[in-house]
C-alpha positions as CSV (number, residue, x, y, z in Angstrom):
1,X,-20.4,-20.0,-13.5
2,X,-16.8,-18.9,-13.4
3,X,-17.8,-15.9,-11.3
4,X,-19.6,-18.2,-8.9
5,X,-16.6,-20.4,-8.2
6,X,-14.3,-17.4,-7.8
7,X,-16.7,-15.8,-5.4
8,X,-17.0,-19.0,-3.4
9,X,-13.2,-19.4,-3.2
10,X,-12.6,-15.8,-2.1
11,X,-15.4,-15.8,0.5
12,X,-14.0,-18.9,2.2
13,X,-10.3,-18.1,1.8
14,X,-9.7,-17.6,5.6
15,X,-11.1,-21.1,6.3
16,X,-8.7,-22.9,4.0
17,X,-5.5,-24.6,5.1
18,X,-2.2,-23.8,3.5
19,X,-2.5,-26.7,1.1
20,X,-6.1,-25.6,0.3
21,X,-5.0,-22.0,-0.3
22,X,-2.5,-23.3,-2.8
23,X,-5.3,-25.1,-4.7
24,X,-7.7,-22.2,-4.4
25,X,-5.1,-19.7,-5.6
26,X,-4.3,-21.9,-8.7
27,X,-8.1,-22.2,-9.5
28,X,-8.6,-18.5,-9.2
29,X,-5.9,-17.7,-11.7
30,X,-6.2,-20.7,-14.1
31,X,-9.9,-21.3,-14.4
32,X,-9.6,-21.5,-18.2
33,X,-7.2,-24.5,-18.0
34,X,-9.3,-26.6,-15.6
35,X,-11.1,-28.5,-18.4
36,X,-7.7,-30.1,-19.3
37,X,-6.7,-31.0,-15.7
38,X,-7.0,-34.1,-13.6
39,X,-6.8,-34.3,-9.8
40,X,-3.3,-35.7,-10.2
41,X,-2.0,-33.0,-12.6
42,X,-3.6,-30.3,-10.5
43,X,-2.1,-31.6,-7.4
44,X,1.3,-31.8,-9.1
45,X,1.1,-28.1,-10.1
46,X,0.6,-26.9,-6.6
47,X,2.6,-29.6,-4.8
48,X,-0.3,-31.4,-3.0
49,X,-1.6,-34.9,-3.3
50,X,-4.6,-35.9,-5.6
51,X,-6.5,-36.9,-2.4
52,X,-6.1,-33.4,-1.0
53,X,-7.5,-31.9,-4.3
54,X,-10.5,-34.3,-4.1
55,X,-11.1,-33.5,-0.5
56,X,-10.9,-29.8,-1.1
57,X,-13.4,-30.0,-4.0
58,X,-15.8,-32.0,-1.9
59,X,-15.7,-29.4,0.9
60,X,-16.7,-26.9,-1.8
61,X,-19.7,-28.9,-2.6
62,X,-18.5,-30.8,-5.7
63,X,-18.3,-34.6,-6.0
64,X,-15.0,-34.2,-7.8
65,X,-13.1,-32.4,-10.5
66,X,-15.5,-33.7,-13.2
67,X,-18.4,-31.9,-11.6
68,X,-16.4,-28.6,-11.5
69,X,-15.5,-29.1,-15.2
70,X,-19.2,-29.6,-16.0
71,X,-20.0,-26.4,-14.3
72,X,-17.4,-24.5,-16.2
73,X,-18.1,-26.1,-19.6
74,X,-20.2,-24.3,-22.1
75,X,-20.4,-20.6,-23.2
76,X,-17.2,-19.5,-21.5
77,X,-14.4,-17.5,-23.1
78,X,-11.7,-20.2,-22.7
79,X,-13.1,-22.2,-25.6
80,X,-12.2,-19.4,-28.0
81,X,-8.8,-18.6,-26.6
82,X,-7.3,-21.9,-25.4
83,X,-6.0,-24.7,-27.5
84,X,-4.6,-27.7,-25.8
85,X,-0.9,-28.2,-26.6
86,X,-1.6,-31.7,-27.8
87,X,-4.5,-30.8,-30.1
88,X,-2.2,-30.6,-33.2
89,X,-4.3,-27.8,-34.7
90,X,-1.8,-26.3,-37.1
91,X,-4.3,-23.6,-38.1
92,X,-4.5,-22.1,-34.6
93,X,-2.1,-19.4,-33.4
94,X,1.2,-20.5,-31.9
95,X,1.2,-21.5,-28.3
96,X,3.4,-18.5,-27.5
97,X,0.8,-16.1,-29.0
98,X,-2.1,-17.9,-27.1
99,X,-0.1,-17.5,-23.9
100,X,0.3,-13.8,-24.5
101,X,-3.5,-13.5,-25.2
102,X,-4.3,-15.4,-22.0
103,X,-2.0,-13.3,-20.0
104,X,-3.4,-10.0,-21.4
105,X,-6.9,-11.2,-20.8
106,X,-6.1,-12.1,-17.2
107,X,-4.5,-8.7,-16.7
108,X,-7.5,-6.8,-18.0
109,X,-9.9,-9.1,-16.0
110,X,-8.3,-7.8,-12.8
111,X,-9.9,-4.4,-13.4
112,X,-13.3,-6.1,-12.9
113,X,-12.5,-7.7,-9.5
114,X,-13.8,-6.2,-6.3
115,X,-10.2,-5.6,-5.1
116,X,-9.4,-3.2,-8.0
117,X,-11.2,-0.1,-6.9
118,X,-9.8,-0.3,-3.4
119,X,-6.3,-0.8,-4.8
120,X,-6.6,2.2,-7.1
121,X,-7.9,4.3,-4.2
122,X,-5.0,3.1,-2.0
123,X,-2.5,4.4,-4.5
124,X,-4.3,7.6,-5.1
125,X,-4.7,8.6,-1.4
126,X,-1.3,7.3,-0.1
127,X,1.0,10.1,1.2
128,X,3.9,8.2,-0.4
129,X,4.3,5.1,-2.5
130,X,7.3,2.8,-2.2
131,X,7.9,0.1,-4.9
132,X,10.2,-2.8,-4.6
133,X,10.9,-5.8,-6.9
134,X,13.5,-8.5,-7.0
135,X,15.8,-10.7,-9.0
136,X,15.0,-11.0,-12.7
137,X,11.8,-9.0,-12.2
138,X,13.6,-6.0,-10.7
139,X,13.2,-4.0,-13.9
140,X,9.4,-4.3,-13.5
141,X,9.4,-2.3,-10.2
142,X,11.8,0.2,-11.5
143,X,9.7,0.8,-14.6
144,X,6.4,0.9,-12.6
145,X,7.8,3.4,-10.1
146,X,9.4,5.6,-12.8
147,X,6.1,5.8,-14.7
148,X,3.9,6.2,-11.7
149,X,6.0,9.2,-10.6
150,X,4.6,11.1,-13.6
151,X,1.1,11.1,-12.1
152,X,1.6,10.3,-8.4
153,X,3.9,12.5,-6.3
154,X,6.3,11.0,-3.7
155,X,6.6,7.7,-5.5
156,X,10.0,6.0,-5.3
157,X,11.7,2.7,-6.0
158,X,13.3,1.0,-2.9
159,X,16.4,-0.9,-3.9
160,X,17.2,-2.2,-0.4
161,X,20.9,-1.6,-0.8
162,X,21.1,-0.3,2.7
163,X,20.3,-3.8,3.9
164,X,17.4,-2.7,6.0
165,X,14.8,-1.1,3.7
166,X,14.8,1.8,6.1
167,X,13.1,4.1,3.6
168,X,10.2,1.7,3.3
169,X,9.8,0.5,6.9
170,X,10.8,3.6,8.9
171,X,9.5,6.4,6.7
172,X,6.2,4.9,5.7
173,X,3.1,5.3,7.8
174,X,-0.4,3.9,8.0
175,X,-1.3,6.5,5.3
176,X,1.4,5.2,2.9
177,X,1.5,2.3,0.5
178,X,4.1,-0.3,-0.2
179,X,4.0,-2.1,-3.5
180,X,5.9,-5.4,-3.7
181,X,6.4,-7.2,-7.1
182,X,7.8,-10.6,-7.6
183,X,7.2,-13.8,-9.5
184,X,8.4,-17.3,-8.9
185,X,11.0,-18.2,-7.9
186,X,10.5,-15.7,-5.2
187,X,13.3,-13.7,-3.6
188,X,13.7,-14.2,0.1
189,X,13.5,-10.4,0.5
190,X,10.0,-10.5,-1.1
191,X,8.3,-12.5,1.7
192,X,10.4,-11.1,4.6
193,X,9.7,-7.5,3.5
194,X,6.0,-8.3,2.9
195,X,5.7,-9.8,6.4
196,X,7.5,-6.8,8.0
197,X,5.4,-4.3,6.2
198,X,2.2,-6.0,7.3
199,X,3.4,-6.4,10.8
200,X,4.0,-2.6,11.0
201,X,0.5,-1.9,9.8
202,X,1.6,-0.2,6.5
203,X,-0.9,-0.7,3.7
204,X,0.5,-3.3,1.3
205,X,-0.1,-4.1,-2.3
206,X,1.3,-7.3,-3.7
207,X,1.5,-8.0,-7.5
208,X,2.6,-11.6,-8.1
209,X,1.6,-14.9,-9.7
210,X,-1.0,-17.5,-8.8
211,X,1.4,-19.7,-6.8
212,X,2.1,-17.1,-4.2
213,X,-0.6,-18.6,-1.9
214,X,0.6,-16.7,1.2
215,X,0.1,-13.2,-0.3
216,X,-3.6,-13.0,0.8
217,X,-2.6,-14.0,4.3
218,X,-0.8,-10.6,4.6
219,X,-3.1,-8.3,2.7
220,X,-6.4,-8.1,0.8
221,X,-4.7,-5.9,-1.9
222,X,-3.4,-8.7,-4.1
223,X,-3.2,-8.8,-7.9
224,X,-2.3,-12.2,-9.2
225,X,-1.5,-13.3,-12.7
226,X,-1.6,-16.9,-13.9
227,X,1.5,-19.0,-14.5
228,X,1.8,-20.6,-17.9
229,X,3.5,-24.0,-17.5
230,X,4.1,-24.2,-21.2
231,X,6.6,-21.3,-21.2
232,X,10.1,-21.5,-19.9
233,X,10.0,-17.8,-18.9
234,X,7.5,-15.5,-17.3
235,X,4.9,-13.6,-19.4
236,X,6.1,-10.1,-18.5
237,X,3.8,-8.6,-21.1
238,X,0.9,-9.4,-18.7
239,X,2.6,-7.7,-15.8
240,X,3.4,-4.6,-17.9
241,X,-0.3,-4.5,-18.9
242,X,-1.3,-4.5,-15.2
243,X,1.1,-1.6,-14.5
244,X,-0.3,0.4,-17.4
245,X,-3.8,-0.2,-16.3
246,X,-3.0,0.8,-12.7
247,X,-1.2,4.0,-13.8
248,X,-4.1,4.9,-16.1
249,X,-6.6,4.4,-13.3
250,X,-4.6,6.4,-10.8
251,X,-4.1,9.2,-13.4
252,X,-7.8,9.4,-14.1
253,X,-8.7,9.6,-10.4
254,X,-6.1,12.2,-9.5
255,X,-6.6,14.7,-12.3
256,X,-4.2,17.4,-13.2
257,X,-1.8,14.9,-14.6
258,X,-0.8,16.9,-17.6
259,X,0.4,19.8,-15.5
260,X,2.8,17.4,-13.5
261,X,3.9,15.7,-16.7
262,X,4.6,19.1,-18.3
263,X,6.6,20.2,-15.3
264,X,8.6,17.0,-15.4
265,X,9.3,17.5,-19.1
266,X,10.6,21.0,-18.5
267,X,12.9,19.9,-15.7
268,X,14.3,17.1,-17.9
269,X,14.9,19.6,-20.7
270,X,16.7,21.8,-18.2
271,X,18.9,19.2,-16.6
272,X,19.3,16.6,-19.4
273,X,17.9,18.0,-22.6
274,X,16.3,16.4,-25.5
275,X,17.6,15.8,-29.0
276,X,15.0,17.1,-31.4
277,X,14.8,16.2,-35.1
278,X,15.2,19.4,-37.3
279,X,12.1,20.6,-39.1
280,X,11.7,19.2,-42.7
281,X,12.3,22.6,-44.3
282,X,15.6,23.0,-42.3
283,X,16.8,19.6,-43.4
284,X,16.0,20.4,-47.1
285,X,17.9,23.7,-46.9
286,X,20.9,22.1,-45.2
287,X,20.9,19.3,-47.8
288,X,20.8,21.9,-50.6
289,X,23.7,23.8,-49.1
290,X,25.7,20.6,-48.8
291,X,24.9,19.7,-52.4
292,X,26.0,23.1,-53.7
293,X,29.2,22.9,-51.7
294,X,30.0,19.5,-53.0
295,X,29.4,20.6,-56.6
296,X,31.8,23.6,-56.2
297,X,34.4,21.4,-54.6
298,X,34.2,19.0,-57.6
299,X,34.5,21.9,-60.0
300,X,37.7,23.2,-58.3
301,X,39.2,19.7,-58.4
302,X,38.4,19.2,-62.1
303,X,39.4,22.7,-63.4
304,X,42.8,22.6,-65.3
305,X,45.8,24.2,-63.9
306,X,47.1,27.4,-65.8
């Protein structure tokens, strides 16, 4: 049943208004929490009125939220993983742990969507990959680009310090790929750069959260993670899991990854170097020499003067 509602929302996405896209985006990423929602609470989460929520559901063929809940209820995975904050079940895992579990499940579920293979293929076949991220999530893009470089040549992080993103907008082509990463509250650069990339016909991948309703207006290559309103901060472990899954998928498709990683390791050894721990036998022999030296030193100090 969950797949049915998701398929219905995605197939009719282009017909939705902006307000309806906000609702649809939330439903796509938060199906497991719908049993605990009301039309009022759902409307508050996406900043629309309860009447708009009701009208949207009727247009989808439901009499209201209750009928959608009935369709989702029974035999679905959310029953095992989700505990309502007000349940008072002290034997259940902490809400923070449940949030992590939901986030990781959502990240892995993305690999089963119809968008996933085309996104992986886009990264594999691109002549260059430019990654940008913003604000407190800036480290996510830096890390993703740094790791992806190990398996995908010509991957770089675009910091935008030139004030124009010239390396992204002028040096990319229709055979390139731009990856933009951001989570609410969104940087102004995030949307402006996304719109400009799309306008120039450069293939675009957006990795964001469920409230970024406009992402699918610009590209079909969108990976969305749910927002957990019970947390004061983002669940970055879910985002890290998505990056790891993407890099693994790209690595498997490209092949020859160990050769490139080996060459990178050799270059790092040449320019930077690594600090290696000495072998166990070497440590023992050095410790033995030190012990003997210390013993002789004590003997000299303790021997009587003539």
